[in-house]
C-alpha positions in Angstrom: -13.2 25.5 13.1 -12.7 23.6 16.4 -10.5 21.3 18.3 -13.1 19.0 20.0 -15.4 16.5 18.5 -19.1 17.3 19.1 -20.6 15.1 16.4 -22.8 13.2 18.8 -21.9 10.0 16.9 -19.1 7.7 17.9 -15.9 9.7 17.2 -14.2 8.3 14.1 -17.3 6.4 13.0 -17.4 5.4 9.3 -18.6 8.4 7.2 -18.7 10.9 10.1 -16.2 13.8 10.1 -14.8 15.0 13.4 -13.8 18.5 14.1 -10.6 17.5 15.9 -9.3 15.8 12.7 -10.6 18.6 10.4 -9.0 21.3 12.7 -5.7 19.3 12.7 -5.7 19.3 8.9 -6.0 23.1 8.8 -3.0 23.3 11.1 -0.9 21.2 8.8 -1.5 17.8 10.5 -1.7 14.4 8.8 -4.1 12.6 11.2 -7.3 12.8 9.2 -9.5 10.8 6.9 -11.2 11.4 3.5 -14.5 12.2 5.3 -12.8 15.0 7.2 -11.2 16.4 4.1 -14.5 16.2 2.1 -16.3 18.1 4.9 -13.8 20.9 4.7 -13.6 21.0 1.0 -17.4 21.3 0.9 -17.5 24.0 3.6 -14.7 26.3 2.5 -16.2 27.7 -0.7 -19.0 29.2 1.4 -17.1 29.9 4.5 -13.5 30.4 3.4 -12.5 32.0 6.7 -12.3 28.6 8.5 -8.6 28.0 7.6 -7.5 31.4 8.9 -9.6 31.2 12.1 -8.2 27.8 13.0 -4.6 28.9 12.5 -5.2 32.2 14.3 -6.7 30.3 17.2 -3.6 28.1 17.4 -1.3 31.1 17.4 -3.5 32.7 20.1 -3.0 29.6 22.2 0.8 30.2 22.2 0.4 33.8 23.3 -2.2 33.1 25.8 -0.4 30.3 27.6 2.9 32.2 27.5 1.2 35.1 29.3 -0.4 32.8 31.8 2.9 31.0 32.6 5.4 33.9 32.3 3.4 36.9 33.5 0.4 35.5 35.6 2.4 32.8 37.3 -0.1 30.0 36.5 1.3 26.5 37.1 -1.7 24.3 36.3 -3.9 24.2 33.2 -7.1 22.4 32.1 -7.5 22.3 28.3 -11.1 21.5 27.4 -11.5 20.0 23.9 -7.8 19.9 23.2 -7.9 18.1 19.9 -5.1 16.1 18.4 -1.6 16.9 19.6 0.5 19.1 17.3 3.4 21.5 17.9 3.4 24.0 20.8 0.7 22.3 22.8 -0.3 23.8 26.1 2.2 21.8 28.2 5.1 22.6 25.8 4.5 26.3 25.8 3.9 26.4 29.6 7.1 24.5 30.4 9.2 26.9 28.6 8.4 29.3 31.4 7.3 27.0 34.3 9.2 23.7 33.9 6.9 21.9 36.4 3.6 23.0 35.0 0.7 20.6 35.4 -1.6 20.1 32.4 -4.7 18.0 31.9 -6.1 17.7 28.4 -9.8 16.8 27.9 -11.3 15.5 24.7 -14.3 13.3 23.8 -12.4 11.6 20.9 -10.6 8.4 22.0 -8.2 8.9 19.1 -7.0 11.9 20.9 -6.3 9.8 24.0 -4.2 7.4 21.9 -2.2 10.0 20.3 -1.8 12.0 23.5 -0.5 9.1 25.6 2.2 8.5 23.1 3.5 12.1 23.5 2.9 13.2 27.1 4.8 12.7 30.3 2.4 11.0 32.7 4.0 12.6 35.9 2.8 16.1 35.3 0.6 15.8 32.2 -2.4 13.7 31.3 -5.0 13.4 28.5 -8.4 12.1 29.5 -11.4 11.1 27.5 -14.4 13.1 28.7 -17.2 15.2 27.3 -16.6 18.9 28.1 -20.3 19.4 28.3 -20.3 17.1 31.4 -18.0 19.2 33.6 -18.8 17.2 36.7 -17.3 14.1 35.1 -14.2 16.0 34.2 -13.8 17.3 37.8 -14.4 13.7 39.2 -11.7 12.2 37.0 -8.8 10.7 38.9 -6.2 12.5 36.8 -7.7 15.9 37.4 -7.7 15.2 41.1 -4.0 14.0 40.9 -2.7 17.0 38.9 -4.9 20.0 39.6 -5.1 21.7 43.0 -8.2 23.8 43.0 -7.1 25.6 46.2 -4.5 27.2 43.9 -5.1 29.3 40.8 -5.7 27.4 37.6 -6.2 28.3 34.0 -9.3 26.7 32.3 -9.1 26.8 28.5 -11.9 26.5 26.0 -10.1 27.4 22.8 -12.1 27.2 19.6 -14.7 24.9 21.1 -17.3 27.2 22.5 -19.1 27.2 19.1 -19.6 23.5 19.6 -21.8 24.2 22.5 -25.4 24.6 21.3 -27.9 26.6 23.3 -29.4 23.4 24.6 -25.9 22.5 26.2 -26.2 25.6 28.4 -22.8 27.1 27.5 -22.7 29.4 30.5 -22.9 26.4 32.8 -20.2 24.6 30.9 -17.8 27.6 30.8 -18.4 28.6 34.4 -18.5 25.3 36.3 -14.8 25.0 37.0 -13.9 28.7 37.1 -16.7 29.5 39.6 -15.2 26.8 42.0 -11.6 27.7 41.4 -9.4 29.7 43.7 -9.4 33.5 43.3 -6.7 34.5 40.7 -7.7 31.7 38.4 -8.2 32.4 34.7 -10.7 31.5 32.0 -9.3 31.5 28.4 -11.8 31.0 25.5 -12.4 31.6 21.8 -15.3 31.0 19.5 -16.1 31.7 15.9 -18.4 34.7 15.6 -20.3 36.8 13.1 -21.4 40.3 13.7 -24.4 39.7 11.5 -26.8 37.1 13.1 -28.0 36.0 9.7 -24.5 35.1 8.6 -24.0 33.2 11.8 -27.2 31.3 11.4 -26.3 30.3 7.9 -22.9 29.0 9.1 -24.5 27.2 12.0 -27.0 25.5 9.7 -24.4 24.4 7.2 -21.9 22.8 9.7 -24.6 21.3 12.0 -26.1 19.8 8.8 -22.9 17.9 8.3 -23.2 16.2 11.7 -21.1 18.5 13.8 -23.2 20.6 16.3 -22.3 24.2 15.9 -23.5 27.7 16.9 -21.9 30.7 15.5 -22.7 33.6 17.9 -22.3 37.3 17.9 -19.6 38.8 20.2 -22.3 40.1 22.5 -23.8 36.6 23.0 -20.4 35.3 24.0 -19.9 38.3 26.4 -23.1 37.4 28.2 -21.6 34.1 29.5 -18.8 35.9 31.3 -20.3 38.4 33.8 -18.3 38.8 37.0 -15.0 37.9 35.5 -12.3 40.6 34.8 -11.1 40.8 31.2 -7.3 40.9 30.9 -6.1 43.6 28.4 -6.9 44.0 25.6 -10.2 42.3 26.6 -12.3 40.0 24.3 -11.4 40.8 20.7 -10.7 39.3 17.3 -7.9 36.9 18.2 -5.5 38.6 15.7 -5.7 41.7 18.0 -5.0 39.8 21.2 -1.3 40.8 22.0 -0.1 40.1 18.5 3.6 38.9 18.2 5.1 38.6 14.7 8.0 36.8 16.2 6.2 33.9 17.8 6.9 30.4 16.4 5.3 29.7 13.0 2.8 27.0 12.4 3.3 24.1 10.1 2.7 24.8 6.4 -0.9 24.5 5.3 -1.8 21.6 2.9 -1.7 22.8 -0.8 -5.4 22.0 -1.1 -6.2 24.5 1.6 -3.7 27.1 0.6 -6.1 29.1 -1.6 -8.2 30.0 1.5 -5.3 31.4 3.5 -5.9 35.2 3.9 -9.7 34.9 3.6 -10.3 36.8 6.8 -8.4 39.8 5.4 -10.7 39.8 2.3 -13.9 39.2 4.2 -14.2 40.1 7.9 -17.8 38.9 8.3 -16.6 35.8 10.2 -13.7 35.7 12.7 -12.6 34.1 15.9 -13.3 36.0 19.0 -11.9 35.6 22.5 -9.4 36.4 25.2 -8.6 35.9 28.8 -10.6 36.7 31.9 -9.5 36.6 35.6 -11.6 35.5 38.6 -11.3 38.2 41.2 
């Protein structure tokens, strides 16, 4: 699924599911409503891989941020479409290795802002309400100016949100605005739900978009086309389960019993998976 709300309606509006809350439910979170649960229950019989890909993305976040902080020496992070806070958020992982890491979370859902402010230290971390499609407004925000120094390397993260960018949103522009202006040695981390078969992807896109959440399942090649000129960090862009797997990383919260039957679906059917990795600006 995804961690940012792209519904186009007022986030949290009556009868409208949000991907931030649906994503959180698949991670074991409790901050969701019946409309979000109905959306997932109606989606999973056709696309059962959603639970796995959401959880695999969250595990990828830990390994990605650990690498950036511990091995790449990154001290500042912009997390686009962060979703509701849960365990092992970007700032928590980064500060295990860089205690003074600066993190700005960006999400369009004001509920995320409310929950985030209750859990974040304002001196080095902030959560702002902004639309990731409007990168200029993100860059102009006072908290971004306060916490992020673009003369130094920065990590820009679009984790499990690229599929919320329709072709009309110009995904290349959204993904490249910050990294193209950032200092050399900066990094772009991203992931997106993909299908190798375009027809499978089109069916998934039609189903989820039809529920009010803009969605575009792409092929890996379509994602790669956004990223020319950036250097993939080994092992490159891959199925997230293959990006530096670590069986000893911290576990996720237990999945809700209602979702438990769908755990393991990506092992049984590999037609849909989460694709991504890390790229460095030379």
